[in-house]
C-alpha positions in Angstrom: 0.0 -0.1 0.1 1.3 3.4 -0.8 2.5 5.5 2.0 2.8 9.2 1.4 5.1 9.8 4.3 7.6 7.3 3.3 7.4 8.4 -0.4 8.3 12.0 0.4 10.8 11.3 3.1 12.8 8.9 0.7 12.5 11.6 -1.9 14.1 14.3 0.4 16.9 11.9 1.6 18.0 11.2 -2.1 18.1 14.7 -3.0 20.8 15.3 -0.2 23.8 16.4 -2.3 21.7 16.6 -5.4 19.6 19.7 -4.3 21.0 22.9 -2.0 20.4 22.1 1.4 18.3 25.0 1.8 15.6 23.8 -0.7 15.7 20.2 1.0 15.1 21.9 4.4 12.3 24.4 3.2 10.5 21.4 1.7 10.8 19.2 4.6 9.4 21.7 6.9 6.6 22.4 4.4 5.7 18.6 4.6 6.0 18.8 8.4 3.5 21.7 8.5 0.9 19.8 6.4 1.3 16.8 8.8 3.1 14.4 6.5 6.2 14.3 8.1 7.1 14.0 11.8 10.2 15.7 13.7 11.9 12.2 13.7 11.7 12.4 9.7 13.5 15.8 9.9 16.0 14.6 12.0 16.8 11.7 9.7 17.1 14.3 6.9 19.4 16.8 8.9 21.7 13.8 9.9 21.8 12.7 6.0 22.6 16.7 5.1 25.5 16.8 8.0 26.9 13.5 7.0 27.8 14.5 3.4 30.1 17.4 4.9 31.7 15.1 7.3 32.8 12.9 4.4 34.1 15.9 2.4 36.1 16.8 5.6 37.8 13.4 5.8 38.6 13.7 2.2 40.5 17.0 2.7 42.2 15.7 5.9 43.3 12.6 3.8 44.8 14.9 1.0 46.3 17.1 3.5 48.2 14.4 5.0 49.5 13.2 1.7 51.0 16.7 1.2 
């Protein structure tokens, strides 16, 4: 059976790294306001956004070590 909440959340999670962070955040907030997403979903999306930058920081540190 179709679940709108999972559909929207999965779409937003897949958008991380493809769309600007502010767009994902605004879309997430809109779906929260409509009652489709809950705060736990927004936390999961925020963790995904934050984790993309941790990977970039680790790569920069590796390059700096090689120099």
